[in-house]
N, C-alpha and C positions, 0 to 999 in steps of 0.2 A: 672498604666498609660496605661495599655493595657494587652491583653492576647494573648498568642501564643498557638495555637493548632497544634498538629502533629498527623497525621494518623499513626498508628503503622505498617502498611503494605504499602510501597510505590508501585506505579504502576510498572508492569513488562514491561521494555523497550525492544523492539526487533528491529532487523535490518535484512532486506532481500536483500542481494546483488544477482545480476543475470547477466548472459550473455548467449545469444542464437544466433545461426547462421542459424537456420531453423525456419519456420513458427510455431507459438505456438497457441494453442487453449485451453483456460481455464487452463493454467499451474499453479499449486499451488506455490505461493511464500511464504505464511505463512499459517499453518494449523488453523482450527477453534480452539478457546481456550477452548471450553466446555460450558455446560449449565450455564446460569447466568453471562457469561462473554462476552465482545465484544472487537474487535480490533479497534484501532483508528489510522489513518494515520496522521503523523505530517509533514513529508518531503518526497518529490519525486525528484529523479534525474534520468533522462533517456537520453541516447544518442544513436543515430543510424548512421550507415555508408551509408545509402541510403534511398530512399523514402519508407516509411512504416507508417502505422497507428498503434498506440499502445494504448491498452485499459486496464485499471485496473478496475477490478470488484470484488464484493464479490462473494462467491461461490454459491449464489442464482441467480447471473446474473445481479444484479443492477450495473449500470455504476457509477464508482466513479471518474475517471479521464481519459479523452481522450487526446491523443497527436498525432499530425499529422506532420510527418517529411517530408519536401519537398526538403531540400538541403542535400547533403552528409555531414556527421559529424555534423548534427544539433542536438540540445539537449534542455532540459528544466531542470531547477532547481527551485523548488517551496517549500517554507515553509509556512504552513498554520497557521495563527494566531489562528483560531478555528479549531482543528483537525477534520478530516473527520471520522465520526463514521460508522462502518459497522454494519449490523444487528447482533443481539445476536447469538453467536455460529456459525458464518460463517467465512470462511477463505478468504484469498486474492489471486486472480488469475490474470494472465496476458494473453492477446491475442494479436497477431500481424497479420497484413494483408498480409505479404509477408515474404519470407525467407531472410531477411537482418540481418546483425549483429546488435543486440540490446543489450545494457547493461545498468546497473544502480544500484541504491540502493533505497529501500523504508524503511523508519523508522517510528516507532510509539510506542504505548504502549497498554497493555491489561488492561481493567478496569472492575470491578464488575458492572453489570447493573441489577442484581436481587433485589428483595425486601428484606429489612432487617427485 
């Protein structure tokens, strides 16, 4: 009445918690996974204690998720129905516009993107 297929190697799930009190520029949150693999971002949680802009980018500089904090203790929590893919073999970085306390957690998975 139907078939069920299972992949023998499930995706590698990762979590990148962070907290900074100084301005950050392209600070690595998760390293590049290697050739033929890509990171995917599934959930973003960011909170800051003061006005600051927070940018998540891949290690090539492509903007993935901007967040603009305007109120003290403002934050964002976002789960993506369709995960955000990073370019093959690139890491995840964070940049902030000021030296405010910024913390949070980014979660996702690593997947094969090479040819079979």
